[in-house]
MIROTOR-657314 format. One line per 5 residues: number of its first residue (from 1); their letters; for each residue x, y, z of C-alpha. Coordinates in steps of 0.02 Angstrom, whole numbers, plus 50000, padded with zeros to 5 digits. Example, Ala and Ser with C-alpha at 12.3 -4.5 7.8 and 13.67 -1.06 7.14 Angstrom:
REM MIROTOR-657314
1> AS> 50615:49775:50390; 50684:49947:50357
***
This chain:
REM MIROTOR-657314
1> MKSPV> 56298:54993:55593; 56356:55144:55494; 56228:55287:55476; 56214:55280:55284; 56175:55093:55291
6> AIALI> 56041:55121:55422; 55960:55265:55325; 55959:55158:55171; 55875:55009:55265; 55746:55128:55335
11> IVGGI> 55705:55208:55165; 55696:55041:55075; 55592:54968:55212; 55474:55112:55203; 55459:55093:55023
16> LILGP> 55417:54908:55046; 55287:54943:55180; 55203:55077:55069; 55220:54970:54909; 55057:54879:54914
21> AISDH> 54952:55037:54949; 55039:55129:54803; 55013:54975:54696; 54826:54969:54737; 54810:55160:54704
26> LARNQ> 54895:55144:54535; 54792:54993:54482; 54628:55079:54529; 54681:55237:54435; 54713:55138:54283
31> VVKIM> 54546:55045:54289; 54457:55213:54311; 54546:55289:54164; 54504:55141:54053; 54322:55137:54107
36> TSTDM> 54295:55323:54079; 54386:55330:53910; 54283:55187:53833; 54116:55207:53926; 54134:55033:54000
41> TSVNL> 54018:54988:54146; 54115:54840:54218; 54285:54763:54222; 54357:54591:54265; 54521:54596:54355
46> KPAPM> 54599:54417:54333; 54729:54401:54411; 54709:54529:54548; 54837:54676:54546; 54933:54599:54697
51> SPFYR> 54907:54441:54791; 54886:54440:54982; 55038:54332:55003; 55146:54456:54912; 55064:54602:55000
56> GGCIV> 55101:54526:55172; 55279:54480:55123; 55314:54663:55073; 55243:54727:55238; 55339:54600:55343
61> VGFGM> 55507:54619:55253; 55486:54811:55263; 55453:54810:55445; 55600:54687:55472; 55719:54801:55379
66> VLVAI> 55667:54955:55480; 55683:54849:55647; 55858:54789:55599; 55916:54961:55558; 55847:55027:55725
71> SRSRD> 55914:54887:55830; 56091:54891:55748; 56103:55078:55765; 56068:55069:55950; 56212:54937:55973
76> AR> 56331:55048:55877; 56326:55190:56012
***
């Protein structure tokens, strides 16, 4: 596998792995901003910011992309 392709797979895989954590952070930040600006004391989050199925899918696909890039790069040597 060519180096630019392997690098792209690793970068995109890393983004997919970190995606759920970044999404959670942004969702919490948005809730805090809304609650502090309007003096609210509670908030109802329906639907949840990210489903567990989607979260797991992002992590599995991200790790898969990184593993494919690593394994194919070893074979190219």
